[in-house]
C-alpha positions in Angstrom: -21.3 -3.7 -139.2 -18.6 -2.2 -136.9 -19.5 -1.2 -133.2 -19.7 2.6 -132.3 -16.5 2.4 -129.9 -14.4 0.5 -132.4 -15.5 2.7 -135.3 -14.8 6.1 -133.3 -11.4 4.7 -132.2 -10.4 3.9 -135.7 -11.7 7.4 -136.9 -9.5 8.9 -134.1 -6.4 7.1 -135.0 -7.1 8.2 -138.8 -7.3 11.7 -137.8 -4.2 11.7 -135.9 -2.1 10.2 -138.8 -3.8 12.7 -141.3 -2.9 15.6 -138.8 0.7 14.6 -138.6 0.8 14.5 -142.4 -0.7 17.8 -143.1 1.3 19.3 -140.4 4.6 18.2 -141.8 3.8 19.4 -145.6 1.3 22.5 -145.4 1.0 25.9 -144.0 -2.0 28.0 -143.8 -5.7 27.6 -144.0 -6.2 26.8 -147.6 -2.7 25.4 -149.1 -4.7 23.2 -151.6 -6.5 25.9 -153.1 -6.1 24.9 -156.8 -7.8 21.4 -156.1 -10.4 23.3 -153.7 -11.4 25.5 -156.5 -11.8 22.9 -159.0 -13.8 20.8 -156.7 -16.0 24.0 -155.7 -16.6 24.4 -159.5 -17.5 21.0 -159.9 -20.2 21.0 -156.8 -21.6 24.3 -158.3 -22.2 22.7 -161.6 -23.5 19.6 -159.9 -25.9 22.1 -158.0 -26.9 24.0 -161.0 -27.8 20.9 -163.1 -29.2 18.6 -160.4 -29.8 19.6 -157.0 -31.1 23.1 -157.5 -33.7 21.8 -160.0 -34.7 19.0 -157.6 -35.0 21.5 -154.8 -37.2 23.7 -156.7 -39.3 20.9 -157.6 -39.5 19.5 -154.2 -40.5 22.9 -153.0 -43.0 23.5 -155.7 -45.0 20.2 -154.8 -44.5 19.8 -151.0 -46.9 21.8 -148.8 -45.1 24.0 -146.3 -46.4 21.8 -143.3 -45.1 18.8 -144.7 -41.7 20.4 -145.6 -41.3 21.5 -142.1 -42.3 18.0 -140.9 -39.6 16.4 -143.1 -37.0 18.8 -141.9 -37.9 18.3 -138.3 -37.9 14.3 -138.8 -34.2 14.3 -140.1 -33.4 17.1 -137.4 -34.7 14.5 -134.6 -32.2 11.7 -136.0 -29.5 14.1 -135.9 -30.1 14.7 -132.3 -28.9 11.1 -131.5 -25.7 12.0 -132.6 -25.7 15.5 -131.1 -26.3 13.7 -127.8 -23.3 11.4 -128.1 -21.2 14.2 -129.1 -22.0 16.3 -126.1 -21.3 13.4 -123.8 -18.0 13.0 -125.6 -17.3 16.7 -125.0 -18.0 16.3 -121.2 -21.4 18.2 -121.5 -23.6 15.7 -119.7 -26.4 18.2 -119.1 -26.6 19.0 -122.7 -26.5 15.2 -123.7 -29.3 14.6 -121.2 -31.5 17.3 -122.8 -30.6 16.0 -126.4 -31.7 12.3 -125.4 -34.9 13.9 -123.9 -35.5 15.7 -127.2 -35.3 12.5 -128.9 -37.5 10.5 -126.7 -40.3 13.4 -126.7 -40.1 14.1 -130.5 -40.0 10.6 -131.5 -43.2 9.8 -129.4 -45.4 12.7 -128.8 -43.9 14.5 -131.9 -44.5 11.3 -134.3 -41.3 10.5 -135.1 -40.2 13.9 -135.2 -42.5 15.4 -137.6 -43.5 17.7 -134.9 -41.2 19.3 -132.4 -43.0 19.4 -128.8 -39.6 19.3 -127.3 -38.8 22.8 -128.0 -42.1 23.9 -126.7 -41.3 22.2 -123.4 -38.1 24.3 -123.3 -35.6 21.4 -124.5 -33.0 23.3 -126.4 -31.8 22.2 -129.9 -28.0 21.9 -129.7 -25.6 21.8 -132.7 -22.7 19.3 -132.1 -20.9 16.8 -134.4 -18.0 14.8 -134.3 -15.7 17.5 -135.9 -16.2 19.7 -133.0 -15.5 16.9 -130.6 -12.3 16.3 -132.1 -11.6 20.1 -131.8 -12.5 19.9 -128.1 -9.9 16.9 -127.6 -7.3 19.2 -129.3 -6.9 18.2 -132.6 -6.1 21.1 -135.0 -8.5 21.5 -138.2 -5.8 20.9 -140.8 -6.2 22.3 -144.3 -9.4 23.3 -145.8 -10.8 21.0 -147.9 -13.7 21.0 -150.4 -15.2 17.6 -150.8 -17.6 16.4 -153.6 -21.3 16.9 -152.9 -20.7 17.5 -149.4 -18.8 20.8 -149.9 -16.7 23.0 -147.5 -14.8 20.9 -144.9 -11.4 20.6 -143.5 -9.2 17.2 -142.5 -10.6 17.4 -139.1 -14.3 17.7 -140.1 -13.9 15.2 -142.8 -12.9 12.6 -140.1 -15.7 14.1 -138.0 -18.2 13.5 -141.0 -17.4 9.9 -141.2 -17.8 9.4 -137.4 -21.2 11.0 -137.4 -22.1 8.9 -140.4 -21.4 5.6 -138.5 -23.6 6.5 -135.5 -26.6 7.9 -137.4 -29.7 5.9 -137.0 -30.3 5.8 -140.9 -27.0 3.8 -141.1 -27.2 1.8 -138.1 -30.7 0.9 -138.1 -31.8 0.7 -141.8 -31.1 -2.7 -143.0 -32.1 -2.0 -146.5 -29.6 0.0 -148.8 -32.5 1.1 -151.1 -34.3 2.7 -147.9 -31.3 4.3 -146.4 -30.0 5.7 -149.5 -33.4 7.0 -150.5 -33.8 8.6 -147.0 -30.1 10.3 -147.5 -31.5 11.6 -150.9 -34.6 13.1 -149.4 -32.6 14.8 -146.7 -30.1 16.1 -149.2 -33.1 17.6 -151.4 -34.8 18.9 -148.3 -31.8 20.7 -147.0 -31.0 22.1 -150.5 -34.6 23.4 -150.6 -34.1 25.3 -147.4 -31.1 27.1 -148.9 -32.6 28.3 -152.1 -32.8 31.9 -150.5 -29.2 31.7 -149.2 -28.0 30.8 -152.6 -29.5 33.9 -154.1 -27.8 36.1 -151.6 -24.4 34.5 -152.2 -24.6 35.1 -156.0 -25.5 38.8 -155.4 -23.3 39.5 -152.4 -19.9 37.7 -153.3 -17.5 39.1 -155.7 -15.5 35.7 -155.1 -17.9 33.1 -153.9 -15.2 30.8 -153.4 -13.3 32.8 -150.9 -16.7 34.0 -149.1 -17.8 30.3 -148.6 -14.3 29.3 -147.4 -14.0 32.1 -144.9 -17.5 32.0 -143.6 -17.1 28.2 -143.1 -14.1 28.7 -141.1 -15.2 31.3 -139.1 -18.4 29.3 -138.2 -16.6 26.3 -137.3 -14.3 28.1 -135.1 -17.3 29.8 -133.4 -18.9 26.4 -133.0 -16.0 24.5 -131.6 -15.1 27.6 -129.3 -18.7 27.5 -128.0 -18.5 31.3 -128.7 -15.4 32.1 -126.8 -12.8 34.8 -128.3 -10.1 33.4 -130.4 -7.3 33.2 -127.7 -9.5 31.0 -125.5 -9.9 28.3 -128.1 -8.2 26.2 -130.4 -6.4 27.3 -133.7 -8.4 26.6 -136.8 -5.7 25.7 -138.8 -2.2 24.0 -138.6 0.7 26.4 -138.8 
């Protein structure tokens, strides 16, 4: 298994080459729209026939306290990579807070099934390696819809891979069966939490693809800029 340092370095180099290629051949936020719409439709069918039925079944048989505990368990694992990304972004105070959250929730909070860290005033942060690359000056590159994962772009695709290799499930679970089972539970749990949001999307958007794309780009821009105005932060596509 690759070390974290070597893995991140390879991903940064990959990001650099992909950004240079995209810069030379594309303009605008969505130059690959025909492909992206096809992939979006594929994901919608996958959701309709697989993910949504599984999420509804999961919701039906899982008591609310257990459902919340499972969501917190995976959020606690995520705090490991959140802490690393805060450190890489030059936010040591937030990184210390994130590590403290992991320590508290993994012990007093029973592996994260409870969240006493929030009761102690340790704020939950939302950072990932895609945001870190943005902080380092990498432009986002073209919008890209990934199979199963959904909305992304070149930078966030590389960032997703970076977060994957530092996630405790990937690094600490030796059994492939156990690790993929955990990823499956996490996917279904997240989809169950979004059942209400999908109904809103279906009723509110005349063109769901454009709505999802624009919402994703705006949200990522907001996260990377830490809420600063557009002229104070990085562009969110290559011109």
